[in-house]
N, C-alpha and C positions, 0 to 999 in steps of 0.2 A: 504494500500500500504506500502510495506517494502522498506525503503531506506538503502542502504549500505554506511556506512561512510568509506572514504578512510583511511587506516591505517596511523598512525602518521609518520612512517618511509617514506612512499611514499609521504606524504604531505611535509615532510622536503626535500626529494630529488627533488620534483617538484619545491619547492620554491628556493632551492639552484641552480637548473638548470636555472631558470628564472633570478635570481638576479646575480649569479656568471657570467653567460654568458653576460648579458647586462651591468654590471657595474664593474666586476672584482672580483676575489676571495679574494683579500686582501683589497679591498675597502669596501666590504660588511661584516659587523660584524655578529656574531652569533645571537645577539638579533634581528637583522633585519630579518634573515632567520626564526627564531622562530615566530616572529610576522606575517610574510607573510604566514607561514604554518598554523598559528592558533593553535599552540600546546603549551603545558606547557614546561618550560625550562627543566624540568626533562626528557621529552620525547626525547630531543636531546641526552642527555647523557645515556639514556636507550638504544637508537638505534645506537649511534656512540660514540666512545671514546673521540671525540673532533672534532674541526674544520678540522684538517688534514684528519681524516677518512671521514668526510662529503665531503671534496674537492675530495678525492680519489674516492669516490662513484659517485660523479657528473661526474668526468672525465671518469670513467669506463663506465658510461651510454652513454656519448658522443662517446666513442670509439665503443661501441656496435652499436650505431646508424649509424656511418660511415661504419662499416663493413657490416651491413645489407643493407644499401643504395647501396654500391658497389656490393654486391651479387645480389641485385634486378636488377641492370643495366646489370650484366653479365649473368643473367638467360636466358637460351635458346641459348646462344652463344657457339659454339664449337671451333672456331679458336682462338688460344692464342692471336694473334694480335688484334682481335676484342675485346677480354676481356680486353686487355691493354687499348684500346681506350675507352672502357666503363667506365674505372676509371675516365676519364675526363668528361664523361656524368654525372656521379655521383657527381663529384665536381661542375659541372655547376648547377645541381639541388640545391645543397647547397648554392652556392653563389647568386643565384637568388631568394632564399626563403625570405619571409618577415622577417625583423629583423636580417638579416645576419650581424654579427659583426666580421668576421674573424675566424681564426682557434682557437677553444677553448683551444687547447693544447698550442699553441704558445702564446696566450694571457695570460693564467695562468702561463706559464713558464717565461714570461717576468718579472713577479713580484716575482719570486721565487729564492731561493738559490739553488746552486748545491746539488744534492742528495735529494731534497725535494720530496714530493708526486707529485707535479706538474711536476718536471723534470722526475720522473719515469714514469708518465702517458704519457708524450710526447715521451719518449724513447720506451715505450711499443707499442704505436700506430705506430711510425715511423719504428720500427723494423718489425712489422707485415706487413706494407705496402711495405717496401723494400723487404722483403722476398717474398711477393706475386708477386711483379713486376719481381723479378729475376726468380722465378719459371716459370712464363709465358714466359719470354725471353728464358729460357732453353727449355721449351716445344715447342717454335716456332723454335728451332734449329738454333739460331743465332750463328755465328762463335765465337763471343765474347759476350756472354749473359750478363756478368757483366758490360761491357761498355755500351751496349744498355740500360740496366736497370738504370745505372747512368744517362744517358741522359734523360730518361723518368722521373725519379725522379726530376731532375733539372727543367724540364718543368712543372711538377706538382707543385713543390714548388714555382716556379715563378708565376704560375697562381694563387695559393693561396694568395701569397703576393700582387700581382698587383691588384687582384680583390678586396682586402680589403683596402690596403694602398692608392691606386689611385682610388678606387670606380669604377673599370672597370670590371664588370662581363663578358664582351666580351673577356677578357684575357684568359678565360678558353677555349673558342672556338678556339682562335688563338693557344694556347698551344696544343690543340688536333690536329689541322692542322699540326703543326710542328712535333708533335709526330708521326703522320702518315707518314710524310716524313722521319723521322729517321727510322721507321720500314721498309718502302719500300726500303730505300737505304742501309740498314745494310746487310752485307753479311751473308749468311746462311752456316751452316756447311755442308760439303759434305757427 
């Protein structure tokens, strides 16, 4: 029987994902990641230029997971408003998953300096989500799509925050209900 060993880069990313998310990107040192990954110290620097690049790769992986989860919840939906509400279903899946410790981008950014890799990762994800919400509001032909998108983002952000800070995963369902009301009551373009 042939067993395939997971490449060092992937083991480092897996260890970083586990440790950075559960304990914080600045709390966990490189030596701890190397130990958890079971690789030699040289493997880290062969695969990444340093901790910042590892943090960036960890957050890029979290970004990809979020985008894929949202796409999965929107799959098969045609109506833009249904796709907007599916974003909340995706968030509900995340906040009710075992080990949920809040938004990985916000958590990492809380420890970071402006312009850091953490701040850039947060901006990248938030820009993508904002653009996706705005595009769906435009497709739904709201009279003021930017205003509707801002309201939906505010509800999303509140649900993220409340589900973590107050340990209220039900906040996402409430936010979805409120988002539905916003969508129903927002005037459409003629």
